[in-house]
VEXNUFI-873329 format. One record per residue (C-alpha): residue number from 1; x, y, z. Coordinates in Angstrom, 2 decimals. Example, Ala and Ser with C-alpha at 12.3 -4.5 7.8 and 13.67 -1.06 7.14 Angstrom:
     i         X         Y         Z
     1     12.30     -4.50      7.80
     2     13.67     -1.06      7.14
//
This chain:
     i         X         Y         Z
     1     14.15    -16.43     20.06
     2     16.38    -13.75     18.14
     3     15.29    -10.10     18.40
     4     15.14     -8.04     15.31
     5     17.87     -5.36     14.91
     6     15.38     -2.63     13.75
     7     14.15     -0.20     16.31
     8     10.67      0.26     17.44
     9     10.15      3.85     18.33
    10      7.49      5.38     20.59
    11      5.79      8.78     20.72
    12      3.42     10.33     22.97
    13      0.15     12.18     21.99
    14     -0.21     15.01     24.36
    15     -3.88     15.41     25.50
    16     -5.28     18.69     26.93
    17     -5.67     19.27     30.66
    18     -9.35     19.07     30.43
    19     -9.38     15.64     29.08
    20     -8.51     14.13     32.66
    21     -6.41     11.48     30.99
    22     -2.72     10.84     30.75
    23     -0.71     11.31     27.36
    24     -1.38      8.48     24.97
    25      1.79      6.42     24.19
    26      1.66      5.01     20.49
    27      4.33      3.56     18.29
    28      6.05      6.05     15.83
    29      5.06      5.50     12.28
    30      7.60      7.91     10.87
    31     10.51      5.67     10.70
    32     13.91      7.37     10.89
    33     12.64     10.83      9.85
    34     12.19     11.77     13.52
    35     15.40     10.15     14.82
    36     17.91     13.01     15.51
    37     20.82     10.34     15.37
    38     19.98      9.51     11.73
    39     21.12     11.45      8.71
    40     18.45     11.45      5.80
    41     19.56     11.38      2.28
    42     16.76     11.11     -0.01
    43     19.09     10.37     -3.01
    44     20.47      7.30     -1.29
    45     17.10      6.24      0.25
    46     16.55      4.84      3.80
    47     18.64      1.87      5.30
    48     17.52     -1.40      3.93
    49     17.59     -3.10      7.49
    50     15.05     -5.87      6.63
    51     17.13     -7.22      3.67
    52     19.12     -9.28      6.18
    53     16.06    -10.84      7.52
    54     14.82    -11.90      4.10
    55     18.25    -13.49      3.10
    56     18.77    -15.06      6.43
    57     15.55    -17.18      5.78
    58     16.96    -18.30      2.41
    59     14.96    -19.25     -0.68
    60     15.53    -16.01     -2.60
    61     17.99    -14.79     -5.17
    62     18.93    -11.58     -6.76
    63     18.34    -11.12    -10.41
    64     18.79     -8.39    -13.05
    65     15.54     -6.49    -13.30
    66     14.42     -5.34    -16.81
    67     15.25     -1.85    -18.00
    68     12.83      0.89    -17.62
    69     10.80      1.60    -20.73
    70      9.33      4.93    -21.90
    71      5.81      3.56    -21.40
    72      6.59      3.05    -17.71
    73      6.59      6.76    -17.46
    74      3.79      7.54    -19.73
    75      6.07      8.20    -22.69
    76      7.31     11.29    -21.29
    77      9.67     13.47    -23.38
    78     13.13     14.33    -22.37
    79     12.12     17.81    -21.39
    80      9.62     16.71    -18.95
    81     11.24     13.58    -17.50
    82     11.94     13.42    -13.91
    83     15.32     12.77    -12.45
    84     15.73      8.92    -12.03
    85     16.55      7.35     -8.68
    86     20.18      6.40     -9.10
    87     20.84      4.09     -5.90
    88     19.55      1.10     -7.53
    89     19.27     -2.40     -5.83
    90     18.79     -5.81     -7.64
    91     15.24     -7.19     -7.07
    92     14.80    -10.40     -5.10
    93     12.76    -13.48     -6.39
    94     11.69    -16.89     -4.69
    95     13.64    -19.89     -5.58
    96     11.47    -22.90     -6.36
    97      8.96    -23.85     -3.77
    98     10.50    -22.14     -0.88
    99      8.29    -20.13      1.51
   100      8.48    -16.40      0.83
   101      5.28    -14.87      2.40
   102      4.44    -14.35      6.05
   103      1.27    -16.27      5.52
   104      3.30    -19.31      4.19
   105      5.69    -19.04      7.27
   106      2.76    -18.64      9.65
   107      0.85    -21.65      8.53
   108      4.10    -23.75      8.68
   109      4.38    -22.78     12.32
   110      7.40    -20.40     11.79
   111      7.64    -17.09     13.69
   112      9.53    -14.71     11.46
   113     11.34    -11.61     12.70
   114      8.70     -9.44     11.22
   115      6.14    -11.21     13.52
   116      8.51    -10.50     16.52
   117      8.93     -6.98     15.45
   118      5.07     -6.55     15.17
   119      4.43     -7.99     18.52
   120      6.81     -5.47     20.06
   121      5.49     -2.65     18.18
   122      1.87     -3.47     19.18
   123      2.92     -3.66     22.77
   124      4.79     -0.32     23.01
   125      1.75      1.52     24.36
   126      0.61     -1.43     26.41
   127      3.88     -1.69     28.28
   128      3.04      1.51     30.07
   129     -0.54      0.85     30.63
   130     -0.38     -3.01     31.52
   131     -1.72     -2.42     34.89
   132     -4.97     -1.35     33.49
   133     -5.15     -3.32     30.40
   134     -7.42     -6.07     31.93
   135     -9.85     -3.47     33.06
   136     -9.78     -1.63     29.51
   137    -10.56     -4.87     27.86
   138    -13.59     -5.52     30.20
   139    -14.94     -2.17     29.55
   140    -17.15     -2.16     26.56
   141    -18.42     -4.55     23.88
   142    -15.66     -6.74     22.13
   143    -18.03     -7.50     19.10
   144    -16.31    -10.93     18.91
   145    -12.90     -9.66     18.81
   146    -10.11    -11.48     21.03
   147     -7.67     -8.60     21.73
   148     -5.30     -9.92     24.29
   149     -3.84     -7.81     27.14
   150     -0.36     -8.60     25.75
   151      0.66     -9.27     22.16
   152      3.02    -12.19     21.58
   153      4.87    -13.24     18.46
   154      2.87    -16.63     18.67
   155     -0.37    -14.73     18.76
   156      0.70    -12.67     15.70
   157      1.54    -15.91     13.87
   158     -1.75    -17.41     14.92
   159     -3.80    -14.56     13.65
   160     -2.07    -14.58     10.24
   161     -2.25    -18.14      9.83
   162     -6.07    -18.08     10.54
   163     -6.37    -15.40      7.89
   164     -7.45    -12.78     10.16
   165     -4.43    -10.38      9.90
   166     -1.60     -9.53      7.39
   167      1.82     -8.11      7.64
   168      2.27     -6.22      4.24
   169      5.85     -6.49      3.61
   170      7.11     -7.20      0.10
   171     10.60     -8.69      0.14
   172     11.72     -6.05     -2.29
   173     10.69     -2.98      0.09
   174     13.51     -3.78      2.52
   175     13.30     -0.22      3.88
   176      9.99     -0.72      5.58
   177      9.43     -1.26      9.25
   178      6.85     -4.08      9.50
   179      3.15     -3.33     10.72
   180      0.09     -5.61     11.00
   181     -3.45     -5.20     10.13
   182     -6.17     -7.16     11.65
   183     -9.29     -6.95     13.74
   184     -7.36     -8.00     17.07
   185     -4.71     -5.47     16.63
   186     -4.41     -1.64     16.87
   187     -6.38      0.50     14.33
   188     -4.31      1.55     11.42
   189     -4.50      4.63      9.29
   190     -3.90      4.86      5.54
   191     -2.79      8.11      3.58
   192     -3.57      8.48     -0.06
   193     -1.12     10.48     -2.17
   194     -0.37     10.76     -5.70
   195      0.49     13.12     -8.81
   196     -1.94     13.98    -11.60
   197     -1.51     15.05    -15.30
   198     -2.11     18.69    -14.02
   199      0.37     19.19    -11.18
   200      2.84     17.93     -8.74
   201      6.55     16.45     -8.98
   202      8.51     13.89     -7.49
   203      9.93     16.12     -4.83
   204      6.32     17.04     -3.82
   205      5.29     13.42     -3.67
   206      8.22     12.44     -1.44
   207      7.37     15.36      0.68
   208      3.71     14.27      1.02
   209      4.78     10.73      1.99
   210      7.18     11.99      4.67
   211      4.53     14.31      6.17
   212      1.87     11.57      5.95
   213      3.96      9.02      7.90
   214      5.05     11.86     10.27
   215      1.42     12.65     11.18
   216      0.63      9.09     11.89
   217     -0.13      7.07      8.62
   218      0.53      3.46      8.99
   219      0.39      2.86      5.31
   220      0.58      5.06      2.11
   221     -1.31      4.53     -1.10
   222      0.18      6.02     -4.37
   223     -2.71      6.98     -6.64
   224     -0.63      8.79     -9.32
   225     -2.25      9.26    -12.79
   226      0.16     11.62    -14.26
   227      3.58     11.27    -15.99
   228      6.88      9.98    -14.56
   229      4.68      7.39    -12.57
   230      7.51      4.74    -12.32
   231     10.24      7.23    -11.38
   232      7.89      8.72     -8.75
   233      7.14      5.45     -7.10
   234     10.74      4.40     -7.01
   235     11.60      7.60     -5.13
   236      8.64      7.07     -2.63
   237      9.55      3.29     -2.12
   238     13.13      3.86     -1.35
   239     12.50      6.68      1.10
   240      9.41      5.28      2.76
   241      9.57      3.35      6.09
   242      5.81      2.29      5.89
   243      4.20     -0.29      3.61
   244      3.59      1.53      0.36
   245      0.92      0.46     -2.21
   246      0.28      1.21     -5.81
   247     -2.69      1.02     -8.34
   248     -1.31     -1.01    -11.29
   249     -4.07      0.11    -13.59
   250     -3.84      3.94    -13.05
   251     -0.75      4.40    -15.40
   252     -3.16      3.10    -18.23
   253     -6.00      5.43    -17.08
   254     -3.70      8.54    -17.03
   255     -2.29      7.72    -20.53
   256     -5.96      7.29    -21.97
   257     -6.91     10.78    -20.43
   258     -3.87     12.56    -21.71
   259     -4.32     11.66    -25.39
   260     -6.85     14.43    -26.19
   261     -9.73     12.01    -25.67
   262     -8.29      9.37    -28.15
   263     -8.19      6.22    -26.19
   264     -5.38      3.69    -27.07
   265     -7.24      0.42    -26.29
   266     -4.06     -1.73    -26.97
   267     -1.98      0.15    -24.35
   268     -4.92      0.26    -22.04
   269     -5.53     -3.54    -22.35
   270     -1.77     -4.12    -21.16
   271     -2.34     -2.15    -18.07
   272     -5.73     -3.87    -17.58
   273     -4.11     -7.16    -17.80
   274     -1.62     -6.08    -14.89
   275     -4.63     -5.02    -12.74
   276     -6.35     -8.37    -13.26
   277     -3.21    -10.22    -12.28
   278     -2.96     -8.13     -9.02
   279     -6.75     -8.63     -8.32
   280     -7.89     -4.95     -8.63
   281    -10.69     -3.42    -10.69
   282     -9.97     -1.01    -13.45
   283    -11.09      2.65    -12.98
   284    -12.58      1.95     -9.50
   285    -12.85      5.43     -7.90
   286    -11.41      5.26     -4.22
   287    -13.56      8.02     -2.89
   288    -16.84      6.41     -3.81
   289    -18.82      3.27     -2.74
   290    -17.69     -0.23     -3.73
   291    -18.86     -1.19     -7.19
   292    -22.18     -2.68     -7.72
   293    -24.06     -3.25    -10.97
   294    -27.74     -1.97    -11.09
   295    -30.27     -4.83    -11.14
   296    -31.82     -5.26    -14.62
   297    -35.12     -3.39    -13.85
   298    -33.06     -0.27    -12.87
   299    -30.79     -0.14    -15.90
   300    -30.47      3.48    -17.19
   301    -32.35      4.13    -20.33
   302    -30.00      6.57    -22.03
   303    -26.86      4.86    -23.54
   304    -24.57      8.10    -22.79
   305    -25.24      7.61    -19.15
   306    -24.10      3.97    -18.98
   307    -20.77      3.58    -17.09
   308    -18.81      0.56    -18.13
   309    -15.95     -1.44    -16.51
   310    -13.48     -3.95    -17.71
   311    -13.25     -7.16    -15.85
   312    -10.66     -9.64    -16.99
   313    -10.58     -8.02    -20.48
   314    -14.51     -8.14    -20.89
   315    -16.63     -5.07    -21.24
   316    -19.49     -5.45    -18.82
   317    -22.58     -3.29    -19.76
   318    -24.68     -1.46    -17.10
   319    -24.18      1.46    -14.77
   320    -21.89      0.76    -11.90
   321    -21.87      2.84     -8.70
   322    -18.45      3.91     -7.71
   323    -16.86      3.40    -11.08
   324    -15.12      6.28    -12.86
   325    -16.60      6.94    -16.10
   326    -14.20      7.91    -18.95
   327    -15.64      9.75    -21.93
   328    -12.92      8.65    -24.37
   329    -13.68      4.97    -23.30
   330    -17.46      5.45    -23.82
   331    -17.06      6.23    -27.43
   332    -14.57      3.57    -28.33
   333    -16.15      0.82    -26.43
   334    -19.83      1.62    -27.23
   335    -19.88     -0.57    -30.38
   336    -18.67     -3.73    -28.07
   337    -21.04     -3.13    -25.16
   338    -24.25     -4.59    -26.76
   339    -26.45     -2.23    -24.97
//
């Protein structure tokens, strides 16, 4: 079984003397940023080591992506436009019915290099503590988990095939170092970053990302709502060694907020369609509880207190816990809500 060429890095968390425990070995989430032998150039981006893995499996082709449109960056003017990332790479797409996702390979019984890398990464701390692994597993309640003393590539494949774990690694994010999320694997940490219509810049967002992964974030979520969103995301992706996610609906939300309360429902619907295709709700507030409509007998009496949401282009009346109310949308959508 060929080993991946991408290095798995290890760090130790130093514990205080009073803890009575040895230092905790964990894998390093910062990618090459803490490697003294690597020269970082944010203008060129990180090395795209995983591109060879994807092309080696076949079933993909390069194509000419579409040109960037002004609306991708919130119709920002030339005076406020951020510097574009110039080290462009042609995107990849799947050919015909070829397998492309880790789930497809796992269910076909194929172990990919991403799965081998993940298994080695999950074992970095276990290698130094293997002699006490069995005792550690027996100590406490597993709550139904099946955590092995040592993670193998076959175990990784099996968990993905059963739908109990995922390796988030888009084929067009070749800079990332694969990691896995699942109940039988190490606990992972996500960091939310993002600009707003008020403050921040591309430089600050890239700096946030670097500090987030340096301090242990396994994934990064970009929740930008200001201008230059596409440009900001391109800079982050090309310089991020962790899986990086984005909200497809937030550019529309930011655009609506910027227009002095005048909601452009045509532009918003376009962003809503993209959000639907990616399976995300529109205007869900990440810091609040999951959306849930009030039962009929608890509907608010006052119309101006009703928060509405768009699901698949349809306006759903009723207050929704966890949704972000937008005053501009309330006014323009009220005639269609039938409340």
